[in-house]
Short mmCIF file of the C-alpha atoms (twelve columns), coordinates in Angstrom:
data_MODEL
# 
_entry.id   MODEL 
# 
loop_
_atom_site.group_PDB 
_atom_site.id 
_atom_site.type_symbol 
_atom_site.label_atom_id 
_atom_site.label_alt_id 
_atom_site.label_comp_id 
_atom_site.label_asym_id 
_atom_site.label_seq_id 
_atom_site.Cartn_x 
_atom_site.Cartn_y 
_atom_site.Cartn_z 
_atom_site.pdbx_PDB_model_num 
ATOM 1  C CA . MET A 1  127.691 82.568  138.873 1 
ATOM 2  C CA . LYS A 2  126.171 83.191  135.735 1 
ATOM 3  C CA . VAL A 3  126.897 86.065  133.493 1 
ATOM 4  C CA . ASN A 4  125.066 86.981  130.431 1 
ATOM 5  C CA . MET A 5  125.862 89.467  127.903 1 
ATOM 6  C CA . ASN A 6  122.892 91.262  125.910 1 
ATOM 7  C CA . ASP A 7  123.583 92.848  122.691 1 
ATOM 8  C CA . PHE A 8  120.795 95.944  122.184 1 
ATOM 9  C CA . GLY A 9  121.517 96.090  118.756 1 
ATOM 10 C CA . THR A 10 122.788 99.796  119.297 1 
ATOM 11 C CA . GLY A 11 126.450 99.471  119.661 1 
ATOM 12 C CA . TRP A 12 125.663 99.285  123.525 1 
ATOM 13 C CA . PHE A 13 125.665 96.277  125.745 1 
ATOM 14 C CA . GLY A 14 124.253 94.789  128.944 1 
ATOM 15 C CA . VAL A 15 125.666 92.650  131.201 1 
ATOM 16 C CA . GLU A 16 123.813 90.445  133.709 1 
ATOM 17 C CA . VAL A 17 125.745 88.836  136.929 1 
ATOM 18 C CA . GLY A 18 123.789 86.127  138.780 1 
ATOM 19 C CA . VAL A 19 125.170 84.898  142.085 1 
ATOM 20 C CA . LYS A 20 124.486 82.052  144.143 1 
ATOM 21 C CA . LYS A 21 123.765 82.643  148.008 1 
ATOM 22 C CA . GLU A 22 126.904 80.979  149.051 1 
ATOM 23 C CA . GLU A 23 128.777 83.127  146.497 1 
ATOM 24 C CA . ILE A 24 127.696 86.208  148.229 1 
ATOM 25 C CA . ASP A 25 130.019 86.102  151.052 1 
ATOM 26 C CA . GLN A 26 133.088 85.287  148.818 1 
ATOM 27 C CA . LEU A 27 132.309 88.707  146.758 1 
ATOM 28 C CA . ILE A 28 131.857 90.662  149.853 1 
ATOM 29 C CA . LYS A 29 135.066 89.394  151.087 1 
ATOM 30 C CA . LEU A 30 137.062 89.966  147.970 1 
ATOM 31 C CA . LEU A 31 135.712 93.479  147.775 1 
ATOM 32 C CA . SER A 32 136.557 94.195  151.312 1 
ATOM 33 C CA . GLU A 33 140.207 92.786  151.119 1 
ATOM 34 C CA . LEU A 34 140.488 94.943  147.699 1 
ATOM 35 C CA . LYS A 35 139.203 97.992  149.639 1 
ATOM 36 C CA . GLU A 36 141.620 97.349  152.245 1 
ATOM 37 C CA . GLY A 37 144.420 97.150  149.561 1 
ATOM 38 C CA . HIS A 38 145.471 93.581  150.051 1 
ATOM 39 C CA . PHE A 39 145.458 93.189  146.137 1 
ATOM 40 C CA . ASP A 40 144.915 95.460  143.247 1 
ATOM 41 C CA . HIS A 41 142.055 93.470  141.358 1 
ATOM 42 C CA . PHE A 42 140.608 90.061  141.282 1 
ATOM 43 C CA . THR A 43 139.192 88.042  138.401 1 
ATOM 44 C CA . ILE A 44 135.797 86.339  137.844 1 
ATOM 45 C CA . ALA A 45 136.510 83.757  134.834 1 
ATOM 46 C CA . ASN A 46 134.427 81.466  132.776 1 
ATOM 47 C CA . LYS A 47 134.486 78.050  133.861 1 
ATOM 48 C CA . SER A 48 132.789 76.550  130.698 1 
ATOM 49 C CA . GLU A 49 134.989 74.570  128.270 1 
ATOM 50 C CA . THR A 50 131.908 73.680  125.869 1 
ATOM 51 C CA . GLN A 51 130.480 77.257  125.570 1 
ATOM 52 C CA . PRO A 52 131.410 78.288  122.049 1 
ATOM 53 C CA . SER A 53 131.611 82.137  122.765 1 
ATOM 54 C CA . GLY A 54 130.556 84.867  125.531 1 
ATOM 55 C CA . ILE A 55 132.248 86.426  128.121 1 
ATOM 56 C CA . GLU A 56 135.768 84.965  129.156 1 
ATOM 57 C CA . ASN A 57 136.354 86.958  132.378 1 
ATOM 58 C CA . PHE A 58 136.010 90.483  133.649 1 
ATOM 59 C CA . GLU A 59 138.343 92.019  136.451 1 
ATOM 60 C CA . ILE A 60 137.098 94.338  139.649 1 
ATOM 61 C CA . PHE A 61 139.714 96.877  140.328 1 
ATOM 62 C CA . LEU A 62 140.186 100.176 142.196 1 
ATOM 63 C CA . ILE A 63 140.026 103.447 140.162 1 
ATOM 64 C CA . ASP A 64 141.399 106.634 141.849 1 
ATOM 65 C CA . LYS A 65 139.858 110.143 141.524 1 
ATOM 66 C CA . ARG A 66 142.335 110.794 138.735 1 
ATOM 67 C CA . ASN A 67 140.479 108.181 136.570 1 
ATOM 68 C CA . GLU A 68 136.977 109.229 135.063 1 
ATOM 69 C CA . ASP A 69 134.212 106.678 135.840 1 
ATOM 70 C CA . ASN A 70 131.777 105.404 133.517 1 
ATOM 71 C CA . MET A 71 129.431 103.469 135.401 1 
ATOM 72 C CA . GLN A 72 127.050 103.662 138.436 1 
ATOM 73 C CA . ILE A 73 125.774 101.373 141.149 1 
ATOM 74 C CA . LEU A 74 121.916 101.195 141.079 1 
ATOM 75 C CA . SER A 75 119.383 99.483  143.253 1 
ATOM 76 C CA . GLY A 76 116.087 99.839  142.241 1 
ATOM 77 C CA . ASN A 77 115.261 103.271 142.836 1 
ATOM 78 C CA . ILE A 78 117.988 104.041 145.247 1 
ATOM 79 C CA . GLN A 79 121.124 105.483 143.336 1 
ATOM 80 C CA . ALA A 80 124.548 104.760 145.519 1 
ATOM 81 C CA . LYS A 81 126.979 107.628 146.113 1 
# 
């Protein structure tokens, strides 16, 4: 997996996540288990010991209807609902 952060110089940042083909099934399994309630989050963590700065980790977790979301899933011209 490779994660990059893009500083747009406007106060906004972009995050790119690239995955290897063999990591896709693992992500699907983790997302399915999260959905089923087997755990409340999972973490994707940096494995570099030489990188001086960057993204250390990020968590994937469930939000409920009481929490306001601030992102949406886009795929080309198709918007997930």
